[in-house]
C-alpha positions as CSV (number, residue, x, y, z in Angstrom):
1,M,0.0,0.0,0.0
2,R,1.3,3.5,-0.9
3,F,0.7,6.2,1.7
4,T,0.0,9.8,1.0
5,V,2.6,12.1,3.0
6,V,1.1,15.4,4.2
7,V,3.6,17.9,5.7
8,I,1.5,20.3,7.8
9,D,2.3,24.0,8.1
10,P,4.5,23.8,11.2
11,A,6.6,21.3,9.8
12,E,7.0,23.1,6.6
13,Q,8.1,26.0,8.6
14,G,10.5,23.8,10.5
15,L,12.0,22.5,7.2
16,A,12.4,25.9,5.9
17,A,14.2,26.9,9.1
18,A,16.5,23.8,8.9
19,W,17.4,24.7,5.3
20,L,18.1,28.3,6.1
21,A,20.4,27.4,9.1
22,S,22.2,24.5,7.4
23,A,25.7,24.8,6.1
24,D,24.8,22.1,3.6
25,R,21.4,23.0,2.2
26,N,21.7,20.1,-0.5
27,A,21.9,17.6,2.4
28,V,18.7,19.0,3.9
29,A,16.8,18.8,0.7
30,D,18.0,15.4,-0.1
31,A,17.0,14.2,3.5
32,A,13.4,15.8,3.1
33,H,13.1,13.9,-0.2
34,R,14.4,10.6,1.5
35,M,11.9,11.1,4.4
36,E,9.0,11.6,2.1
37,R,9.9,8.4,0.1
38,L,10.4,6.4,3.1
39,L,7.2,7.5,4.8
40,A,5.2,6.9,1.4
41,A,6.3,3.3,1.2
42,H,6.4,1.9,4.8
43,P,5.7,4.5,7.4
44,L,5.3,2.1,10.3
45,D,8.9,0.9,9.8
46,V,10.3,4.3,10.0
47,G,11.7,5.4,13.3
48,E,10.1,4.6,16.6
49,D,6.6,5.0,18.2
50,R,6.0,7.6,20.8
51,A,2.5,8.1,22.4
52,S,0.9,5.4,20.5
53,S,1.9,2.9,17.6
54,V,0.8,5.5,15.1
55,S,2.7,8.6,16.7
56,R,6.3,8.3,15.8
57,V,9.7,10.1,15.5
58,G,12.2,9.5,12.7
59,F,15.6,10.6,11.7
60,V,17.2,11.1,8.2
61,P,20.4,12.9,9.0
62,P,20.6,15.9,9.1
63,L,16.8,16.0,9.9
64,G,14.6,14.7,12.6
65,F,10.8,14.7,12.2
66,T,7.6,13.5,14.1
67,F,4.7,12.1,12.2
68,D,1.3,10.4,12.8
69,V,0.2,7.4,10.5
70,V,-3.5,6.9,9.8
71,V,-3.5,3.4,8.3
72,D,-7.3,3.4,7.4
73,D,-6.8,6.5,5.1
74,A,-3.3,5.6,4.0
75,T,-2.1,9.0,5.0
76,V,1.0,10.2,7.0
77,Y,1.0,13.5,8.6
78,V,4.5,15.0,9.3
79,T,3.9,17.3,12.3
80,D,7.4,18.7,12.9
81,I,10.8,18.8,11.2
82,W,14.1,20.0,12.8
83,L,17.8,20.3,12.1
84,T,19.6,17.5,14.2
85,S,23.2,18.9,13.6
């Protein structure tokens, strides 16, 4: 099953801030693309669970991100993105 990945506004703002703050903006852009591909393919295999099995945190260096998986709708909501280094 393929999942739709939705990056909500606060996460988009976090990604923009990470990109602006990074010395290697290409690495941030590449990580964001890898994150989206991983989440679209197998979101429950990405990262580890937090409050529940569908609320998760993941890392694709240099980015960290939180996300929620709604299996019934085949949708992943990225709720926050930050620069880890």
